[in-house]
Structures are given as C-alpha cells and as structure tokens.
N, C-alpha and C positions, 0 to 999 in steps of 0.2 A: 481203196482210192477214193477222194470224192470228184465226185462226176462234175463236171462243166454244168451240167443239169442239176446241179445239188446247189451248187454256187449262186448261181441266178435265185433261185430258190430263197434259198439264204436270206440275199441280202436283199430283195421283195420281202420278206419277211422282217427284213429289221428297219426297211423305209418306212413299212409301212406299224411299227411298233413305235420309231420316232417321230411319225405323224401323229399319231394316236397323242405321247407322251406331251407334244410338244403345242397341240393343238388347245389344251388347257389354258392355253396361257399365248397363243399367238393370236395376233391381231388384240391384245389387248389393251385399251385406249387407257386403262391408268394406265399403265407402264408406259405409254411413248412417250419420247422425247429423255426414258431414264439410260438410255444406250449411249455409250459414245463410239467412237472410231468407226462412225457413221460412215468415213469413205469407203469400206472397203464393200459394201455395196454399191460403191461407181462402175460401171461398164468404161472400162476408156480407151476401146478397142470401136473399130469406123464396120468393120465388116458383123460380128455379133451385136452393135447397137443398131445398127441399121434394122434389123426388126425384134425390139424392145428385145433382145435376149431370149427369144422363143428357142431358138436352136439346141439347147441345154443337149439333148440326146442325138445332133447329127453334127455339133461345128466339132474340124478338126484340127491338127497342129495346133500351132502355139495360143492363138484367141480363147482357145477350151481352158484353158487355165485358171479364167475368170468364174466361167458360170460351171464347166463339169470337165476336171482333170485329167477322166480318164480318153477325151479325147486325144489327150496329146499323142497317146501310142498311135496316129495316124501322122503324127511328122513325116514330112518326105522331104530326105535329104538332114540339111540344118534352113532354119529358118532366122531372119532375123529383120523386127518389126519396130515400129518407130508410129508414133502418132500423138499427136492433139485435139485439146479440146477448149472451146472458150464457156467452160461449166457456167452451166446456170441464164448464159446470153451474156451480151453485152457490158449490161448495164452494172453487171459483178465484177469485172474485172479480174476474174478470178481463169489463172488457167492451168489444165490437167494434163501433164505432159507423159509419156509411158513408153521405156523400153522393152523391148523383149526376146531372148534370144533360146531356138530349142535345134534338140539335137539329135537325132533318130540312132540309137545304140542296135546294131544287131537287125535282126527282122524284127521282135516284139515289140521293144523297148524302146523307150525317148527319155528325156532331160530337157530342162526347159528352168528360165530364170527371167523373170522381171523385175522391173523399177519403175512406181506409178507416184508420183510428186503434183502436189498441189501446192499454187503459188498461189500467195492472199494477197499480193502487192503492196504497196505501202501504207500502212494505217497511222496517224499523229500520233503523237504520244501524250496522255492528256494525266492530271491528276488532279484532286479538290483543288488544292491551291490555283490551277491553272486548266480550267475546264477546255479551254481555246487551242490549250495547243500551246506549239513554240520550244518545244523540246526534241522537236528532231519524231524520227520515224523507228517503225517496227514492221518489220515482216514474219507474220505467222507461214508455217510448210507443216505439210506431213507426207513422209515420205512411207513407202510400204515395198517391201523387196519380198519374192516371193520365188522358195525352190519347190520344183515339184520332178515328181521320175511318175513313169506310166508304160505297163505291160500289154501288152493282145496273151491273156490268158488262154484260146483258144479262139476259133475265126469268127466266132460270136461273142466271146465276151473280153472285155476290156475294163479297167481298172488304174487309179490312179490317187496317189495321195500328195498335198502341197505343205510348206513349212513355211507361215508368212512371219518375217518380223514389221512389226509397223514403232513408228517413228514420230511424234508430235513435236514440235517445238514454235514459242515465243517468247522474244528475247529472256527473262531470266526462270520460268518455265516449260520443263520438259515431261515429257510420260515414252515409254519404251514399253512393247509388249510381244508374244506371241501368239501366234493360232494355227487351225491346223482344218483345212480341206480335205474331204476324202470325196472321189465319183466312180461310180459302174454304168459300163451301159454294155446293153444286152442287144443287137443287130440278127435279124433274122427275115427270112421271107426268100424268094425264089432268088430275085436278085439283091440279095441283103438291103430290101427298101424299105423295109420293115424297123423300126428304132425305139430304144426306150432307154432314159437315163433317168440316174436318183444323185444326186447331189449335196451331200451338207459341207456347210461353210460357216469359217468365222465361229468356231469352237476354243477356245483359250479362258486363260484361266483373267481376274476382275484386273482392269488399272490402274494406278490415280496416277498426278501430275505431284509431281518433286522441284524444287529450287529455289533460289535463294530469293525471287520474288512471293512466297507464301509469308514469307517473313516479315514481322512486322516489331518497330522501334518505340518504346514505352519508356517515359520517366518512373524513376520509384520515387512517391511523394515523401518517402523518409526517409531516404539516403543520396535522394537529386541525384541519381545515374540511372544512365541509359542501360535499359535490358531489351536484349531482341529474343522474341519469340518465337517460334515458329507453327505457323496455323496448319491445321491437318485438313489437307483434301479431301472430301468421300472419294472411293473408289466407283469405278463404274466395269458393266458388263459390258460384252462385246455382242455385237448385233448378229448374231448366228440366224440361221436360216436355213429351210429343207426344202427341197427343188426336185418335182420329181415331173417327166416331160416325157412326151413321145412324137412320134414324127413319121413321116410318108413321103416317097421319095415314084414320083408319078414322069415315068418315066417315055416324055411323048414321042422322042425319038431317037435316034444316033447321037443326035448332035444337040438334043435340048433335054432339060430336065428341072422338074416343078417341088416344089418343095413344101408341103405343108405341115405346120409344126405347133404345137399348145403346153406350158408346161403352168404348173401350180408352182407358186412358190407360197412357203410357208415362213410367215415373218414373227422373231421373239418378239416384238416392240415396234411393229410398226403395224397396218391394215395388208392380212392377205391379200395377195394377184395375182390375177390369170392373166398368162401373157399367149397370146397367140401372131403366131408368122406365117411367112409365104417371101420362099426364093425361088425366083427361076433364073436359071444357068443354061445360055447359048454356048456352043464349044463350034469357032469354027477351025478351020487347020491349025492356028496359030493362036490368035487370040479368043480370051475365052471374057464374057461378058458376062454380067452378074446381078440386077435388081432385083432388091427387099423394099419389103412393106409389113410394119409390125403394129401392135395392138396392147398395151398395158392398161388393166380394166381393174378396180376395184371398189370397195362398196362407195357411196355418196360423192363417186367420181365429177358426175355433172351438177352437182350443188356447191355451188358457190360459200356457201357459208359454212359447209362440211366438211370439203376435203380436206386430205388430213396431208399427202405426200406430192410431194414438187413435182418428180418426175413421172407423169403417167399420160394417157392418151396416146396417138401415133407417132410414130417413126417410119423415116422411108433411108434407103442407100443406094449405092452404086458400086459396082467392085471391074475392074478393067486388067486382066491378067494376059501378059505378054513373053516371048524368049527373049533373053535378052544374049546375045553370042551362040554359039555352037555345043558347049557342055553340056547344058539339062538347067540352066541358069533361066530364074525369071523375074521379073517385076510385078510386082500385082500395087495397082493406086485405088486407095479405097475414100469414101467419103462414104459418112452419114450426118442427120440431119433428126431429132429430137426435140418432142416441145417441152417445156416447164412452164411453172407458174411465174415466172421472172423473162422468159423471152423463150427462145429457137437459142439449140444447143447444137455447132458441126464441129466435127469430130473432122479430121484428116488424118490419113494413116498412107503408110510405105511398106511393104513387105517386099524383102529379098528374099526367096528360094534356090538352095543351091543344092542342082542333085547330085546321084549320087554315081554319077557318073566320071 
C-alpha cells in the first residue's frame, strides 16, 4: 500500500515539477493581458481576502474552495455563506456577489458549491452612427459556478478537486468554458500547528466568444444582395496559477492563537506574487473575535510607471462568530478591506454554520 508519507512526497515533487515547468512563462510580461476570464483570480470572500489570500495552507471550510480546496474537508456540519464587494472601489460601479454551500460527508469528506457573479451595471449602446448612444443600455455579466469534493486521507493529509463552469455574456455575444482546481494540505507538529499547502488553479481548455454580435452585414456589389458573414473571434487561455504556502500557529494561551502565513503565487500571464498575512483569534466563552492583516507584493509594486496589477498592497479584516440558539448553530459576520489602483474594495459577508448536534 502507498503510505501517507509517500503521498506527501509525491505531491511535493509534483508541485515542484509544476512550478519548474511554469516558471519559464510565469510572470512573462509579453503574455500579460492575453488571458481571459481573469475574474477567476478574484477572491470574493471576506475571511480569506482580509489577509491577502495568504492563508492557503490553513483556511478551512467553504472559503477554501477559492485558494486551496483541500481545506474544504475541515467543514463543520453545514456552512452557508454570502458576500458582497464593491469591486475596484466606488468609481467603477461593479458589484461582486458570492454564495456558497458546504456539507460535511461522514467523518472525512465534504462537498461544496459556490456561485460567483460580477454585475458591471448598465452601459450605453453606441454605434459608429450614434457614438453618443441613445439606443438604450446593455449589461455585461460573468457567472462562475464551482463544485468541489475534498477529503482527509489521514490525520496529516487532505486533498480535493474543484470543477468550475465559466460563463460570460454581453448582449449578443457570450462564451462558456470549464476549468479544474486541485489542492493538497499537509499538517504536522505536536499540536498540528505547522501546515503546508499546494494548489493548482484554473486549468482548462481555451475559450472563445460566439454569438450574433460577431455577424457582419455587407452588400454584394455585383448582385446588390445583403450578405451576412460571421467574424471569427480569437481563442484565449485561462489565467492558470500555482500556489505554494505555509503557515504556523502560535498558541499564545488557551483562548488566543496567532497564525502567520506566507504564500507564493506563480501566475501564467501576470507577475508572480508573494502574500504575507497574519490572523489573531480570541475565543471567549461563546464569541470568537478574529483580526486579520495581509500584504501582496510583486515586482515594481511601488513604481507608479511600472506597476501592472490593480490588486496589490495591504489588506485587513475582522470576523465575529457567535452562537445562535442551542443546537450548535453559529453566525459569523465578516468584513475585509483591500487596496487597489482605483480605490478601496470593501467586502461584507455572513456565514451560518449548522452543527451536527
């Protein structure tokens, strides 16, 4: 039989090989902007976004489906989550909404489902004849649906897979596609305070736009008949990335824990990033208070002329968890703030955890 140790070693070797194979093009500025469906790399959840998505190796439950699905295996009972963000600040008028449901299966497994949508608001319809509009509005949208399964293979190892269905549309042009995520976590230490994680995200076939919006009506000069031809749209790759992270739990006393986390993100089409984060949790008799802070770094971050990514720099957040009723149900209220090139991004969320009692 294959031992747990061999599984971990194999996973780490595979992760190293993936990192080596992607390093040739990761962060390649010549490829920047050539990927599509980049909303797949936007974290909609307040708890993990509050410390810059640095907690790849330690986040548990539903929110782990974004960064490392291996953490889904640690779902407590049934989790239901909601979140809302003003993406890239108030000036853009872009709404980011997310809903998720996770269910514990037996002692070691868990299933998860999330829906993430972008609402870009109303945009005036313009043509070459009417460049100022006057023909009404259209509303682009993006919807991603993710289904995941994760399992604890031993007391130290957990892993999982996520299937994503991607959909984007704007009036009479749309595209659909699929992608896969995979993640693994290894836990060690006397009190399970040391954690390592690897995740590979957004791996899938190229996508391309189709629809009546790509049709072009022209007049045949010989027959004077109107002909309709369809323009071919170029296909685009998905914004795949490899994440490798570690965290350490500083157990200060029976009621408080400080978690320090570091994650390296290797992007296929943008610059690579380092994510540093810290989370402090204070547990009273019933209420849990959690404070978070994070920082996302990439090259040329502090250069106004050469900076290339909107979502970098500091972030912060807080959570309050408290019981509701006497059946083990808990309610959590979350808030996170992130900096971007266009303004502050505020995310508010709520999570209901229904215990197994």
